[in-house]
Steps between C-alpha positions, in 0.01 A plus 500: 500500500313734265726732302363828362640830380215689658293420802229636722147368536175663585133521422411577142205685360323347204550690175260774402263338248365609166790684342350355186183709526687832522746408227219380276309824549810702423585319179136516389498874568805546275347285225168690514671839507714401201188401311339836582816689408479377142728680256636727772755226579734378224355179344825307533516591870140391550567171325805425713323599820191292429719200423680547831168545680375171354810328640441656842139383494616149423732518799220634721279211395746268676437676831764728650382454858662160518854461631662227292792307651665224297713220639759434232765234522678218331432131508530358849515838678194411707287798403182293482553387858562864593179592319307259722682612814434869437135445416450250779322274254588203289359438158498132591212592737301676223374271231800269541695724262869510571709801387744419225785693345346519156177681588458828686290502816342796677376571850282810539425678826170689515343431161538321169709725264343315208602736217856527627543125534344446157757737355781321685375169355444339838256214445176519699577175681837642605340791693410498866351768725676536834279573803211333663278571797759317711769756415320790668734799451821295483539565126375859491851643453522309171162605358549587135800267452531269200780250564621315194700179488664529161642225276872440536694773321766245400247263347578356158155619389542852359140588584585484870781755470277712274236513771761618748605769250137611468471539875798726563329831406170400662586371845543707812766269636718229347602247764798302374529164674848346493634192668843463663633295207389710197486858627783595263319366193615709203158486328338668799757779522566560131144477366313666785672655801762711321229673296283594798715754681217755478260260674695443821216628715274240338720195551575253777742208506426193710780257575282194550566157646751632755403204719724293270805706601706481816410804716851646468480485119184712468671841551765414237233406244305820573816712465576329169147572374537864599834525320340368183212747533743788545680387185163509322439857621242384756665588828174626652299183442386336823616144569316263734585142590206258503411140564161339456617212718581707809281801415801734514443833323136437403371766742763743369391438142135560590609821673671621181192409299280694744722805452472461124121472518484808722654721234346595174523233234759509225221468245326809638825697502580381148156593368514839668846557350365411155207739544739772615712435189193538279412822679853636457497428128169685469599790725620718214157466337336713772571828674558545870152646547202638312501875421203700634196523272236622745269793546781752532628409153143494361431845644821642354428368151133605513591854603744533212250365246219723629727802481592405143125488411456862609298422812663789688399756237142371494477515880636857498241605239225344712618694803512825304165462322310379803634794701347756263136603491467450128717188492744462214648267242661176620820341377471149355723201580714363220661161438846504658793529264644168383848600611378584848317169534810312385705684761251413776498136390880497490524638854252236616704220345823633648349510849321164500780298337793641693731213598319234297686278251457592134245229424270623774546863392405406145197311631368811677565711190319240288196471724423862588302709251695668220510879498232535228255280690573680824447838332164396360385362835600819684326723244182292525508510878543879510231562239263286703496754785221758429573871545286660772234771450648837572183685618307410809143628545535557870820699463349703213178570695698615804710727281188653336328554835812664635527726197131605523528571871816700449334712227187559711716588795695753295176655374367520857814673615474757222134572571563519873779749447272716286229488768743607766589799283129584459529446128206260517208444736626147585618409848873520462591318820285195427624477145861526610454219750310279257742566215802423717343172610417393146846597376674304773275202438566514129876528544493206744306290250744592221795408724336168598431421136862572413630278780257227396625521139861484617450196720295331231768576240770339718281196568410451135865526393610256774221253419591508134866441579417209731255343257753512221782383728290200616431397141860543395615298803273217388657520155847476652394207718349315205758580234822519703466375858299180446729355230805603703365337817430177313863480386638598842279239670655229282845637576422505873379140495823380339724715720333378820510138386874532437582676826264317736748237616779747573262731685374218722854394592599853607 
């Protein structure tokens, strides 16, 4: 009878492939972002992180999509026979090579796992691919499985035990094969099992060769094995009885392996944990987000710099002079005061580095233009805007025509009044009518000319302001915003590379 701590069977879905691709992209993103970050991350932190990244890349090269299960047991435990029973193959049928206890063998479902098996030192002639056209979908639940038949852990050859030691952190499941006579072997419990309490979900114990026991003795042996496991701190490890002679337990073992394949591989989880650890160590090197450095900030700085250059006073003088008939003197822009420019630059730095670590703040300060350079650029930009002509021929002509008509109208009114009083021989009524018409026409022309001058004065002042503001905005973009954006883009790349994995898991 099969003995197991947990039961339940059902259909299994093959594991989601290509964890390796996503993990590789993530670690490459961190490495590239670190390279772009340059001195904005402490050199010793960069060195440590790049060393850890290199180790992760080495692990990725082995292939994290594979689920590695190792059959580990002592001499005579029958694990090689179990290996053949589980795979449904015999190495005696493939190249007449018989499994031995001194060389590891591997059976791979759904591929070759070349790099991984090279790393595990499994000789090419000791590898076999499980599945053929005759299998149809019978082996689909085990796609992605690498089953290893390891050398005896109690071998006198130290290299065999060393290979077992190498496997422990790499495999997804350690299957310990014990026989009814040596299940209490001290070497097994002292050297291995007692130190693996944190790997209980990745272990399975097979009590093999139960066909050699009387049926009523099997439960006692299983209970004894469980007692020993509890003493080793492994109470949750599943125990299954097996026999390659009767076939007992083989289906149950394949069911456990299918469940293991269906979950994400230990290697993938380990690599992701290592990447997360790298990201956590680097987290203090970046802020939680990038401060704003957009058009609103550009507009605010440009307005302050334009005001400091006297643009408002010049625009007011344009409005005043253009609104008068004779024009007037215009104010001239001046280079902004050094102290004012330093204050504007300081406010810019405070806004666009808020929340950034010191190294990134210093990088922005280093890359944006110094106050003297910014002052010179602003002065040049303002001086490059020509002052408009105050007089306009059309407005002046309309004003003159209006003035002439008004004078003629006044004269006509005077003469008409004299004619009405019989002071002169002129027709008073006609002159009064003509004079009134000319006077009204002249006053209308004068009023139109005045309105024209007023509107033109407002337009010229506004155009000057906008022309200067546009040039000063370009200065701010070139001298402040562009260098700031370059630094923040590098910060953003590193921050996103570090937080990508956590964001995807939410």
